[in-house]
py3Dmol code that shows the C-alpha trace and the ligand (Angstrom):
import py3Dmol

protein = """\
ATOM      1  CA  SER A   1      -8.530 -18.234  33.352  1.00  0.00           C
ATOM      2  CA  GLN A   2     -12.193 -17.891  32.116  1.00  0.00           C
ATOM      3  CA  LEU A   3     -13.041 -16.895  28.663  1.00  0.00           C
ATOM      4  CA  GLY A   4     -16.125 -15.033  27.435  1.00  0.00           C
ATOM      5  CA  PRO A   5     -18.147 -15.808  24.277  1.00  0.00           C
ATOM      6  CA  GLN A   6     -16.505 -15.708  20.981  1.00  0.00           C
ATOM      7  CA  GLN A   7     -16.958 -12.584  18.876  1.00  0.00           C
ATOM      8  CA  ASP A   8     -15.611 -10.864  15.793  1.00  0.00           C
ATOM      9  CA  GLY A   9     -12.741  -8.492  15.911  1.00  0.00           C
ATOM     10  CA  LEU A  10     -10.413  -6.582  13.622  1.00  0.00           C
ATOM     11  CA  VAL A  11      -6.556  -6.817  14.018  1.00  0.00           C
ATOM     12  CA  ILE A  12      -5.295  -3.232  14.629  1.00  0.00           C
ATOM     13  CA  SER A  13      -1.663  -4.269  15.067  1.00  0.00           C
ATOM     14  CA  ARG A  14       0.321  -7.417  15.566  1.00  0.00           C
ATOM     15  CA  PHE A  15       3.360  -7.810  17.551  1.00  0.00           C
ATOM     16  CA  GLY A  16       5.127 -11.137  18.099  1.00  0.00           C
ATOM     17  CA  GLN A  17       2.855 -13.435  20.086  1.00  0.00           C
ATOM     18  CA  HIS A  18       0.350 -10.786  20.711  1.00  0.00           C
ATOM     19  CA  ALA A  19      -2.114  -8.568  18.688  1.00  0.00           C
ATOM     20  CA  ASP A  20      -4.344  -5.631  19.424  1.00  0.00           C
ATOM     21  CA  ILE A  21      -7.939  -6.497  18.492  1.00  0.00           C
ATOM     22  CA  GLU A  22     -10.683  -4.091  18.055  1.00  0.00           C
ATOM     23  CA  ASP A  23     -14.251  -5.144  19.118  1.00  0.00           C
ATOM     24  CA  GLY A  24     -17.552  -3.838  17.767  1.00  0.00           C
ATOM     25  CA  GLU A  25     -17.462  -0.812  19.999  1.00  0.00           C
ATOM     26  CA  GLN A  26     -13.988   0.227  18.801  1.00  0.00           C
ATOM     27  CA  GLN A  27     -12.532  -0.804  22.153  1.00  0.00           C
ATOM     28  CA  ILE A  28      -8.945  -2.349  21.790  1.00  0.00           C
ATOM     29  CA  HIS A  29      -8.008  -5.522  23.657  1.00  0.00           C
ATOM     30  CA  ARG A  30      -4.496  -6.929  23.684  1.00  0.00           C
ATOM     31  CA  CYS A  31      -4.778 -10.661  23.029  1.00  0.00           C
ATOM     32  CA  ASN A  32      -2.732 -13.844  23.035  1.00  0.00           C
ATOM     33  CA  LEU A  33      -2.721 -15.843  19.748  1.00  0.00           C
ATOM     34  CA  ARG A  34      -3.814 -19.508  19.693  1.00  0.00           C
ATOM     35  CA  ARG A  35      -0.723 -21.561  18.521  1.00  0.00           C
ATOM     36  CA  THR A  36      -2.585 -23.129  15.656  1.00  0.00           C
ATOM     37  CA  LEU A  37      -3.681 -19.710  14.149  1.00  0.00           C
ATOM     38  CA  GLY A  38      -1.218 -19.314  11.331  1.00  0.00           C
ATOM     39  CA  SER A  39      -0.435 -16.082   9.807  1.00  0.00           C
ATOM     40  CA  LEU A  40      -2.110 -13.105  11.381  1.00  0.00           C
ATOM     41  CA  VAL A  41      -1.525  -9.440  10.284  1.00  0.00           C
ATOM     42  CA  THR A  42      -2.961  -5.920  10.565  1.00  0.00           C
ATOM     43  CA  GLY A  43      -6.341  -5.730   8.943  1.00  0.00           C
ATOM     44  CA  ASP A  44      -7.286  -9.379   9.483  1.00  0.00           C
ATOM     45  CA  LYS A  45     -10.796 -10.175  10.589  1.00  0.00           C
ATOM     46  CA  VAL A  46     -10.762 -12.628  13.386  1.00  0.00           C
ATOM     47  CA  ALA A  47     -12.754 -14.535  15.968  1.00  0.00           C
ATOM     48  CA  TRP A  48     -11.680 -14.041  19.561  1.00  0.00           C
ATOM     49  CA  ARG A  49     -12.648 -14.379  23.132  1.00  0.00           C
ATOM     50  CA  PRO A  50     -12.423 -11.912  25.877  1.00  0.00           C
ATOM     51  CA  GLY A  51     -10.654 -13.233  28.969  1.00  0.00           C
ATOM     52  CA  LEU A  52      -8.612 -11.766  31.794  1.00  0.00           C
ATOM     53  CA  ASP A  53      -5.042 -12.399  32.568  1.00  0.00           C
ATOM     54  CA  THR A  54      -4.244  -8.909  33.985  1.00  0.00           C
ATOM     55  CA  SER A  55      -0.843  -9.946  35.292  1.00  0.00           C
ATOM     56  CA  HIS A  56       0.404  -9.656  31.735  1.00  0.00           C
ATOM     57  CA  GLY A  57      -2.032  -6.993  30.450  1.00  0.00           C
ATOM     58  CA  ILE A  58      -3.682  -9.454  28.149  1.00  0.00           C
ATOM     59  CA  SER A  59      -7.494  -9.286  27.902  1.00  0.00           C
ATOM     60  CA  GLY A  60      -8.279 -12.132  25.333  1.00  0.00           C
ATOM     61  CA  VAL A  61      -7.358 -14.775  22.923  1.00  0.00           C
ATOM     62  CA  VAL A  62      -7.542 -14.729  19.095  1.00  0.00           C
ATOM     63  CA  GLU A  63      -9.026 -18.177  18.056  1.00  0.00           C
ATOM     64  CA  ALA A  64      -9.476 -18.041  14.269  1.00  0.00           C
ATOM     65  CA  VAL A  65      -8.787 -15.864  11.211  1.00  0.00           C
ATOM     66  CA  HIS A  66     -11.506 -15.137   8.741  1.00  0.00           C
ATOM     67  CA  PRO A  67     -10.574 -15.421   4.932  1.00  0.00           C
ATOM     68  CA  ARG A  68      -8.903 -12.456   3.511  1.00  0.00           C
ATOM     69  CA  THR A  69     -10.165 -10.553   0.480  1.00  0.00           C
ATOM     70  CA  THR A  70      -6.557  -9.290  -0.298  1.00  0.00           C
ATOM     71  CA  VAL A  71      -3.089  -9.579   1.196  1.00  0.00           C
ATOM     72  CA  LEU A  72      -0.178  -7.286   0.784  1.00  0.00           C
ATOM     73  CA  THR A  73       3.313  -8.901   1.138  1.00  0.00           C
ATOM     74  CA  ARG A  74       6.948  -7.670   1.263  1.00  0.00           C
ATOM     75  CA  PRO A  75       9.911  -9.707   0.301  1.00  0.00           C
ATOM     76  CA  ASP A  76      11.426 -11.877   2.818  1.00  0.00           C
ATOM     77  CA  PHE A  77      14.858 -13.204   3.079  1.00  0.00           C
ATOM     78  CA  TYR A  78      13.830 -16.566   4.357  1.00  0.00           C
ATOM     79  CA  ASP A  79      10.231 -17.201   3.188  1.00  0.00           C
ATOM     80  CA  GLY A  80      10.194 -15.463  -0.333  1.00  0.00           C
ATOM     81  CA  VAL A  81       7.400 -13.049   0.775  1.00  0.00           C
ATOM     82  CA  LYS A  82       5.919 -12.163   4.069  1.00  0.00           C
ATOM     83  CA  PRO A  83       2.260 -10.903   4.515  1.00  0.00           C
ATOM     84  CA  VAL A  84       2.027  -7.356   5.958  1.00  0.00           C
ATOM     85  CA  ALA A  85      -1.392  -6.368   5.820  1.00  0.00           C
ATOM     86  CA  ALA A  86      -4.823  -7.997   4.924  1.00  0.00           C
ATOM     87  CA  ASN A  87      -8.205  -6.788   3.542  1.00  0.00           C
ATOM     88  CA  ILE A  88      -6.804  -3.451   2.102  1.00  0.00           C
ATOM     89  CA  ASP A  89      -8.838  -2.370  -0.783  1.00  0.00           C
ATOM     90  CA  GLN A  90      -7.278   0.884  -1.886  1.00  0.00           C
ATOM     91  CA  ILE A  91      -3.743   1.960  -2.513  1.00  0.00           C
ATOM     92  CA  VAL A  92      -2.910   5.705  -2.399  1.00  0.00           C
ATOM     93  CA  LEU A  93       0.336   6.422  -4.249  1.00  0.00           C
ATOM     94  CA  VAL A  94       1.796   9.571  -2.819  1.00  0.00           C
ATOM     95  CA  SER A  95       4.360  11.544  -4.856  1.00  0.00           C
ATOM     96  CA  SER A  96       5.337  15.077  -4.626  1.00  0.00           C
ATOM     97  CA  VAL A  97       7.218  17.834  -6.398  1.00  0.00           C
ATOM     98  CA  LEU A  98       9.938  17.813  -3.806  1.00  0.00           C
ATOM     99  CA  PRO A  99      11.983  15.562  -4.287  1.00  0.00           C
ATOM    100  CA  GLU A 100      11.439  16.127  -7.987  1.00  0.00           C
ATOM    101  CA  LEU A 101       8.347  14.629  -9.703  1.00  0.00           C
ATOM    102  CA  SER A 102       9.498  11.446 -11.183  1.00  0.00           C
ATOM    103  CA  CYS A 103       7.052   9.469 -13.552  1.00  0.00           C
ATOM    104  CA  HIS A 104       9.399   6.514 -13.553  1.00  0.00           C
ATOM    105  CA  VAL A 105       9.032   6.189  -9.823  1.00  0.00           C
ATOM    106  CA  ILE A 106       5.249   6.519 -10.133  1.00  0.00           C
ATOM    107  CA  ASP A 107       5.344   3.757 -12.724  1.00  0.00           C
ATOM    108  CA  ARG A 108       7.303   1.375 -10.492  1.00  0.00           C
ATOM    109  CA  TYR A 109       4.804   1.812  -7.735  1.00  0.00           C
ATOM    110  CA  LEU A 110       1.953   1.393 -10.222  1.00  0.00           C
ATOM    111  CA  VAL A 111       3.308  -1.898 -11.496  1.00  0.00           C
ATOM    112  CA  ALA A 112       3.556  -3.128  -7.715  1.00  0.00           C
ATOM    113  CA  ALA A 113      -0.064  -2.041  -7.128  1.00  0.00           C
ATOM    114  CA  GLU A 114      -1.452  -3.493 -10.381  1.00  0.00           C
ATOM    115  CA  ASP A 115       0.325  -6.831  -9.552  1.00  0.00           C
ATOM    116  CA  VAL A 116      -1.984  -7.042  -6.435  1.00  0.00           C
ATOM    117  CA  ASP A 117      -4.795  -5.935  -8.750  1.00  0.00           C
ATOM    118  CA  MET A 118      -5.370  -2.692  -6.910  1.00  0.00           C
ATOM    119  CA  PRO A 119      -5.189   0.273  -9.446  1.00  0.00           C
ATOM    120  CA  PRO A 120      -4.101   3.117  -7.040  1.00  0.00           C
ATOM    121  CA  MET A 121      -5.101   6.632  -6.660  1.00  0.00           C
ATOM    122  CA  ILE A 122      -2.287   8.938  -7.511  1.00  0.00           C
ATOM    123  CA  VAL A 123      -1.696  11.976  -5.202  1.00  0.00           C
ATOM    124  CA  LEU A 124       0.621  14.711  -6.133  1.00  0.00           C
ATOM    125  CA  ASN A 125       1.480  16.390  -2.826  1.00  0.00           C
ATOM    126  CA  LYS A 126       3.144  19.833  -2.072  1.00  0.00           C
ATOM    127  CA  VAL A 127       1.510  21.601  -4.990  1.00  0.00           C
ATOM    128  CA  ASP A 128       1.959  24.885  -2.883  1.00  0.00           C
ATOM    129  CA  LEU A 129       5.630  24.915  -4.118  1.00  0.00           C
ATOM    130  CA  LEU A 130       4.794  25.198  -7.704  1.00  0.00           C
ATOM    131  CA  THR A 131       4.523  28.365  -9.806  1.00  0.00           C
ATOM    132  CA  GLU A 132       1.490  28.561 -12.022  1.00  0.00           C
ATOM    133  CA  GLN A 133       3.742  27.442 -14.925  1.00  0.00           C
ATOM    134  CA  GLU A 134       5.234  24.490 -13.039  1.00  0.00           C
ATOM    135  CA  ARG A 135       1.860  23.598 -12.007  1.00  0.00           C
ATOM    136  CA  SER A 136       0.533  23.175 -15.610  1.00  0.00           C
ATOM    137  CA  HIS A 137       3.656  21.399 -16.512  1.00  0.00           C
ATOM    138  CA  ALA A 138       3.099  18.899 -13.771  1.00  0.00           C
ATOM    139  CA  GLU A 139      -0.540  18.516 -14.899  1.00  0.00           C
ATOM    140  CA  LYS A 140       0.719  17.894 -18.363  1.00  0.00           C
ATOM    141  CA  LEU A 141       3.058  15.202 -17.134  1.00  0.00           C
ATOM    142  CA  LEU A 142       0.373  13.404 -15.079  1.00  0.00           C
ATOM    143  CA  GLN A 143      -2.267  13.625 -17.752  1.00  0.00           C
ATOM    144  CA  ARG A 144      -0.797  10.324 -19.058  1.00  0.00           C
ATOM    145  CA  TYR A 145      -2.201   8.617 -16.002  1.00  0.00           C
ATOM    146  CA  CYS A 146      -5.662  10.156 -16.299  1.00  0.00           C
ATOM    147  CA  ASP A 147      -5.580   8.939 -19.893  1.00  0.00           C
ATOM    148  CA  ILE A 148      -5.354   5.388 -18.826  1.00  0.00           C
ATOM    149  CA  GLY A 149      -7.962   5.569 -16.076  1.00  0.00           C
ATOM    150  CA  TYR A 150      -6.137   6.534 -12.911  1.00  0.00           C
ATOM    151  CA  GLN A 151      -7.574   9.123 -10.679  1.00  0.00           C
ATOM    152  CA  VAL A 152      -4.925  11.951  -9.981  1.00  0.00           C
ATOM    153  CA  LEU A 153      -5.347  14.367  -7.006  1.00  0.00           C
ATOM    154  CA  TYR A 154      -3.453  17.505  -6.421  1.00  0.00           C
ATOM    155  CA  VAL A 155      -2.853  18.189  -2.730  1.00  0.00           C
ATOM    156  CA  SER A 156      -1.034  20.499  -0.312  1.00  0.00           C
ATOM    157  CA  CYS A 157      -0.806  19.903   3.387  1.00  0.00           C
ATOM    158  CA  ASP A 158       0.262  23.505   3.724  1.00  0.00           C
ATOM    159  CA  THR A 159      -2.701  25.161   1.998  1.00  0.00           C
ATOM    160  CA  GLY A 160      -5.122  22.384   2.494  1.00  0.00           C
ATOM    161  CA  GLU A 161      -5.709  22.126  -1.237  1.00  0.00           C
ATOM    162  CA  GLY A 162      -7.375  18.746  -2.201  1.00  0.00           C
ATOM    163  CA  LEU A 163      -7.604  17.389   1.305  1.00  0.00           C
ATOM    164  CA  GLU A 164     -11.394  17.345   1.255  1.00  0.00           C
ATOM    165  CA  GLU A 165     -11.292  15.306  -1.864  1.00  0.00           C
ATOM    166  CA  LEU A 166      -8.883  12.985  -0.406  1.00  0.00           C
ATOM    167  CA  LYS A 167     -11.038  12.472   2.762  1.00  0.00           C
ATOM    168  CA  GLN A 168     -13.952  11.562   0.304  1.00  0.00           C
ATOM    169  CA  ALA A 169     -11.740   9.093  -1.388  1.00  0.00           C
ATOM    170  CA  PHE A 170     -10.894   7.366   1.985  1.00  0.00           C
ATOM    171  CA  ASN A 171     -14.555   6.934   2.809  1.00  0.00           C
ATOM    172  CA  ASN A 172     -15.731   3.146   2.816  1.00  0.00           C
ATOM    173  CA  HIS A 173     -12.211   1.938   1.970  1.00  0.00           C
ATOM    174  CA  THR A 174      -9.320   0.408   3.904  1.00  0.00           C
ATOM    175  CA  SER A 175      -6.412   2.273   2.335  1.00  0.00           C
ATOM    176  CA  ILE A 176      -2.638   2.171   2.370  1.00  0.00           C
ATOM    177  CA  PHE A 177      -0.150   4.912   1.588  1.00  0.00           C
ATOM    178  CA  VAL A 178       2.785   4.054  -0.567  1.00  0.00           C
ATOM    179  CA  GLY A 179       5.509   6.417  -1.823  1.00  0.00           C
ATOM    180  CA  GLN A 180       9.078   7.423  -1.413  1.00  0.00           C
ATOM    181  CA  SER A 181      10.381   8.831   1.813  1.00  0.00           C
ATOM    182  CA  GLY A 182       9.868  12.615   2.165  1.00  0.00           C
ATOM    183  CA  VAL A 183       6.845  13.016  -0.253  1.00  0.00           C
ATOM    184  CA  GLY A 184       4.499  13.906   2.731  1.00  0.00           C
ATOM    185  CA  LYS A 185       2.701  10.701   3.717  1.00  0.00           C
ATOM    186  CA  SER A 186       2.968  11.306   7.511  1.00  0.00           C
ATOM    187  CA  SER A 187       2.097  14.974   6.793  1.00  0.00           C
ATOM    188  CA  ILE A 188      -1.138  13.936   4.927  1.00  0.00           C
ATOM    189  CA  VAL A 189      -2.100  11.533   7.713  1.00  0.00           C
ATOM    190  CA  ASN A 190      -1.577  14.358  10.171  1.00  0.00           C
ATOM    191  CA  ALA A 191      -3.496  16.733   8.127  1.00  0.00           C
ATOM    192  CA  VAL A 192      -6.668  14.514   7.598  1.00  0.00           C
ATOM    193  CA  MET A 193      -6.363  12.794  11.080  1.00  0.00           C
ATOM    194  CA  PRO A 194      -4.827  15.041  13.655  1.00  0.00           C
ATOM    195  CA  GLU A 195      -6.130  12.620  16.320  1.00  0.00           C
ATOM    196  CA  VAL A 196      -3.826   9.894  15.330  1.00  0.00           C
ATOM    197  CA  GLY A 197      -1.594  10.526  18.277  1.00  0.00           C
ATOM    198  CA  ALA A 198      -4.601  10.249  20.580  1.00  0.00           C
ATOM    199  CA  VAL A 199      -5.540   6.853  18.853  1.00  0.00           C
ATOM    200  CA  THR A 200      -2.100   5.507  19.443  1.00  0.00           C
ATOM    201  CA  GLY A 201      -2.254   6.663  22.968  1.00  0.00           C
ATOM    202  CA  ALA A 202      -5.530   4.969  23.586  1.00  0.00           C
ATOM    203  CA  VAL A 203      -3.783   1.539  23.799  1.00  0.00           C
ATOM    204  CA  SER A 204      -2.643   1.495  27.265  1.00  0.00           C
ATOM    205  CA  ASP A 205       0.713   0.072  27.890  1.00  0.00           C
ATOM    206  CA  ASN A 206       0.739  -1.344  31.457  1.00  0.00           C
ATOM    207  CA  SER A 207       1.613  -4.686  30.185  1.00  0.00           C
ATOM    208  CA  GLY A 208       5.338  -4.412  30.103  1.00  0.00           C
ATOM    209  CA  LEU A 209       5.211  -5.709  26.584  1.00  0.00           C
ATOM    210  CA  GLY A 210       6.568  -2.566  25.210  1.00  0.00           C
ATOM    211  CA  GLN A 211       5.088   0.164  23.043  1.00  0.00           C
ATOM    212  CA  HIS A 212       4.521  -0.281  19.284  1.00  0.00           C
ATOM    213  CA  THR A 213       7.555  -0.208  17.323  1.00  0.00           C
ATOM    214  CA  THR A 214       7.584   1.815  14.128  1.00  0.00           C
ATOM    215  CA  THR A 215       8.071  -1.400  12.104  1.00  0.00           C
ATOM    216  CA  THR A 216       4.602  -2.635  12.997  1.00  0.00           C
ATOM    217  CA  ALA A 217       1.722  -1.947  10.550  1.00  0.00           C
ATOM    218  CA  ARG A 218      -1.148  -0.328  12.328  1.00  0.00           C
ATOM    219  CA  LEU A 219      -4.788   0.406  11.340  1.00  0.00           C
ATOM    220  CA  TYR A 220      -6.408   3.794  12.048  1.00  0.00           C
ATOM    221  CA  HIS A 221      -9.849   5.012  11.543  1.00  0.00           C
ATOM    222  CA  PHE A 222     -10.469   8.347   9.725  1.00  0.00           C
ATOM    223  CA  PRO A 223     -12.918  10.460  11.608  1.00  0.00           C
ATOM    224  CA  SER A 224     -14.636  11.219   8.282  1.00  0.00           C
ATOM    225  CA  GLY A 225     -15.017   7.525   7.559  1.00  0.00           C
ATOM    226  CA  GLY A 226     -12.742   4.801   6.215  1.00  0.00           C
ATOM    227  CA  SER A 227      -9.483   3.380   7.546  1.00  0.00           C
ATOM    228  CA  LEU A 228      -5.809   3.650   6.914  1.00  0.00           C
ATOM    229  CA  VAL A 229      -3.098   0.903   7.387  1.00  0.00           C
ATOM    230  CA  ASP A 230       0.213   2.629   8.083  1.00  0.00           C
ATOM    231  CA  SER A 231       2.925   0.219   7.426  1.00  0.00           C
ATOM    232  CA  PRO A 232       6.564   1.254   7.063  1.00  0.00           C
ATOM    233  CA  GLY A 233       7.384  -2.209   5.755  1.00  0.00           C
ATOM    234  CA  ILE A 234       5.298  -1.781   2.581  1.00  0.00           C
ATOM    235  CA  ARG A 235       5.502   1.936   1.846  1.00  0.00           C
ATOM    236  CA  GLU A 236       8.451   1.327  -0.503  1.00  0.00           C
ATOM    237  CA  PHE A 237       7.707  -2.139  -1.854  1.00  0.00           C
ATOM    238  CA  SER A 238      10.005  -3.569  -4.430  1.00  0.00           C
ATOM    239  CA  LEU A 239       9.290  -5.420  -7.525  1.00  0.00           C
ATOM    240  CA  TRP A 240      11.739  -8.118  -7.356  1.00  0.00           C
ATOM    241  CA  HIS A 241       9.268 -10.883  -6.554  1.00  0.00           C
ATOM    242  CA  LEU A 242       7.469 -10.132  -9.937  1.00  0.00           C
ATOM    243  CA  ALA A 243       7.810 -12.673 -12.828  1.00  0.00           C
ATOM    244  CA  PRO A 244       9.149 -10.693 -15.777  1.00  0.00           C
ATOM    245  CA  GLU A 245       6.102 -11.645 -17.940  1.00  0.00           C
ATOM    246  CA  ARG A 246       3.874 -10.049 -15.392  1.00  0.00           C
ATOM    247  CA  VAL A 247       5.477  -6.623 -15.640  1.00  0.00           C
ATOM    248  CA  ALA A 248       4.058  -5.896 -19.043  1.00  0.00           C
ATOM    249  CA  TRP A 249       0.492  -6.827 -17.790  1.00  0.00           C
ATOM    250  CA  CYS A 250       1.016  -4.442 -14.881  1.00  0.00           C
ATOM    251  CA  PHE A 251       1.194  -1.551 -17.379  1.00  0.00           C
ATOM    252  CA  ARG A 252      -2.465  -1.555 -17.763  1.00  0.00           C
ATOM    253  CA  GLU A 253      -2.718   0.095 -21.110  1.00  0.00           C
ATOM    254  CA  PHE A 254      -0.499  -2.613 -22.607  1.00  0.00           C
ATOM    255  CA  ARG A 255      -2.855  -5.556 -21.721  1.00  0.00           C
ATOM    256  CA  GLU A 256      -5.015  -5.275 -24.818  1.00  0.00           C
ATOM    257  CA  TYR A 257      -1.910  -5.830 -27.038  1.00  0.00           C
ATOM    258  CA  LEU A 258      -0.342  -8.595 -25.030  1.00  0.00           C
ATOM    259  CA  GLY A 259      -0.227 -11.954 -26.877  1.00  0.00           C
ATOM    260  CA  GLY A 260      -0.717 -10.392 -30.249  1.00  0.00           C
ATOM    261  CA  CYS A 261       2.989  -9.542 -31.159  1.00  0.00           C
ATOM    262  CA  ARG A 262       4.475 -11.583 -33.900  1.00  0.00           C
ATOM    263  CA  PHE A 263       6.941 -13.324 -31.639  1.00  0.00           C
ATOM    264  CA  ARG A 264       5.662 -15.049 -28.512  1.00  0.00           C
ATOM    265  CA  ASP A 265       8.609 -13.895 -26.532  1.00  0.00           C
ATOM    266  CA  CYS A 266       8.421 -10.312 -27.934  1.00  0.00           C
ATOM    267  CA  LYS A 267      10.473  -7.861 -25.730  1.00  0.00           C
ATOM    268  CA  HIS A 268       8.447  -4.989 -26.984  1.00  0.00           C
ATOM    269  CA  GLY A 269      11.757  -3.249 -28.070  1.00  0.00           C
ATOM    270  CA  THR A 270      12.970  -3.544 -31.761  1.00  0.00           C
ATOM    271  CA  ASP A 271      11.362  -6.990 -32.575  1.00  0.00           C
ATOM    272  CA  PRO A 272       9.181  -6.646 -35.711  1.00  0.00           C
ATOM    273  CA  GLY A 273       5.528  -7.082 -35.545  1.00  0.00           C
ATOM    274  CA  CYS A 274       5.304  -5.733 -32.014  1.00  0.00           C
ATOM    275  CA  LEU A 275       1.837  -4.354 -31.165  1.00  0.00           C
ATOM    276  CA  ILE A 276       3.141  -2.327 -28.074  1.00  0.00           C
ATOM    277  CA  GLN A 277       5.555  -0.478 -30.400  1.00  0.00           C
ATOM    278  CA  GLU A 278       2.847   0.076 -32.941  1.00  0.00           C
ATOM    279  CA  ALA A 279       0.527   1.402 -30.254  1.00  0.00           C
ATOM    280  CA  LYS A 280       3.209   3.809 -29.185  1.00  0.00           C
ATOM    281  CA  GLU A 281       3.726   4.964 -32.820  1.00  0.00           C
ATOM    282  CA  ASN A 282      -0.068   5.465 -32.975  1.00  0.00           C
ATOM    283  CA  GLY A 283      -0.117   7.527 -29.799  1.00  0.00           C
ATOM    284  CA  LYS A 284      -1.972   4.906 -27.901  1.00  0.00           C
ATOM    285  CA  ILE A 285       0.914   4.341 -25.542  1.00  0.00           C
ATOM    286  CA  HIS A 286       2.928   6.956 -24.059  1.00  0.00           C
ATOM    287  CA  PRO A 287       6.662   6.743 -25.042  1.00  0.00           C
ATOM    288  CA  GLU A 288       7.925   7.262 -21.602  1.00  0.00           C
ATOM    289  CA  ARG A 289       5.595   4.540 -20.198  1.00  0.00           C
ATOM    290  CA  LEU A 290       7.134   2.112 -22.632  1.00  0.00           C
ATOM    291  CA  GLU A 291      10.561   3.397 -21.657  1.00  0.00           C
ATOM    292  CA  SER A 292       9.719   2.859 -17.923  1.00  0.00           C
ATOM    293  CA  TYR A 293       8.863  -0.695 -18.804  1.00  0.00           C
ATOM    294  CA  HIS A 294      12.147  -1.195 -20.357  1.00  0.00           C
ATOM    295  CA  ARG A 295      14.025   0.297 -17.492  1.00  0.00           C
ATOM    296  CA  ILE A 296      12.245  -1.990 -14.997  1.00  0.00           C
ATOM    297  CA  MET A 297      12.923  -5.092 -17.218  1.00  0.00           C
ATOM    298  CA  ALA A 298      16.560  -4.086 -17.406  1.00  0.00           C
ATOM    299  CA  ALA A 299      16.888  -3.693 -13.613  1.00  0.00           C
ATOM    300  CA  MET A 300      15.030  -6.930 -13.123  1.00  0.00           C
ATOM    301  CA  ALA A 301      17.643  -8.709 -15.296  1.00  0.00           C
ATOM    302  CA  ASP A 302      20.269  -7.620 -12.865  1.00  0.00           C
ATOM    303  CA  LYS A 303      18.375  -8.651  -9.829  1.00  0.00           C
ATOM    304  CA  PRO A 304      20.125 -10.486  -6.982  1.00  0.00           C
ATOM    305  CA  THR A 305      19.004 -14.010  -6.578  1.00  0.00           C
ATOM    306  CA  ARG A 306      18.490 -13.576  -3.034  1.00  0.00           C
ATOM    307  CA  HIS A 307      17.534 -10.272  -1.105  1.00  0.00           C
ATOM    308  CA  HIS A 308      19.713  -9.138   1.641  1.00  0.00           C
ATOM    309  CA  PRO A 309      17.633  -9.124   4.769  1.00  0.00           C
ATOM    310  CA  ASN A 310      18.307  -5.489   5.196  1.00  0.00           C
ATOM    311  CA  SER A 311      17.572  -4.385   1.674  1.00  0.00           C
TER     312      SER A 311
END
"""
ligand_1 = """\
28
LIG
P 6.945 11.028 4.486
O 8.378 10.580 4.596
O 6.493 10.587 3.164
O 6.101 10.676 5.724
O 7.083 12.646 4.486
P 6.775 13.669 5.621
O 5.382 13.842 5.899
O 7.672 13.379 6.696
O 7.196 15.052 4.891
C 8.538 15.326 4.507
C 8.726 16.853 4.311
O 7.859 17.429 3.409
C 8.400 17.424 5.789
O 9.498 18.371 5.913
C 7.038 18.085 5.591
O 6.953 19.321 6.484
C 7.103 18.572 4.084
N 5.808 18.591 3.483
C 4.785 17.648 3.613
N 3.634 17.961 2.926
C 4.039 19.323 2.438
C 3.256 20.160 1.617
O 2.051 19.966 1.173
N 3.819 21.277 1.116
C 5.106 21.552 1.584
N 5.738 22.757 1.210
N 5.911 20.730 2.353
C 5.235 19.672 2.691
"""
view = py3Dmol.view(width=600, height=400)
view.addModel(protein, "pdb")
view.setStyle({"model": 0}, {"cartoon": {"style": "trace"}})
view.addModel(ligand_1, "xyz")
view.setStyle({"model": 1}, {"stick": {}})
view.zoomTo()
view.show()
């Protein structure tokens, strides 16, 4: 078959030996992958050539992957970690008041996000369910994150509160949503991007290769600017692959004290001469953040040596 000139493209979705590549006009082409390509994931920028092989619904071939600025991975039973999405530059951590607002859960996601050096934006969804009093309690709880430089947005898909601000924040970024199941990630996507269904439908499926499975990461463009990578595989990413020394660094307000404790292997618990404890006493570190740190360290000490493939 004949191939056209090489051009740049964006990986919208990858499945097995194929990928959907978007060209400069936002048209999508299902492509074969050159065998020598190496790893290719949603968000990758590639060089590809159009070419027709209509019998299999294939309209091009990916020839090279451009260098990535970032890569998000998930733990993999066989390979340690597996890349899931490339060139993401913003993590949106979604939490909600139902299930109950948990700062410890937020802290776990913050650690994972800091580990990839992407301080996330924190979104508290479903604020319509709060009484005025509960709202001010939630704001008081989340103030600890504002104090250490995170942006916190209050959002309701039901009343529309905060959605305009959220759209603004998506602009000029390739974002990914993380957060526990049920916090409203899909609802937020639907609220800011009702045409997602239409976008998904735009990829014609006359190829017999099957429709996208829900386990495949996929990139969407927001009508108001910016892109979103929706990836079930990474929404609830774990911390097991982190080195224990790294966890303290991932508590961003601990950083300035690290390395200064009296003992080099200070556990930031009861050891004398601990600068983190001292910072807590002086109100520079929130006591519950330090508690979260210890909970994470304790859980990691019990970690399985190998992940179960379905865990
Ligand atoms: P996901 O698992 O994070 O994608 O969560 P979903 O988007 O599926 O939402 C879980 C449930 O929360 C659904 O029943 C939604 O209708 C509900 N929900 C989502 N956003 C809001 C909100 O802003 N207010 C209220 N009251 N319910 C919401």
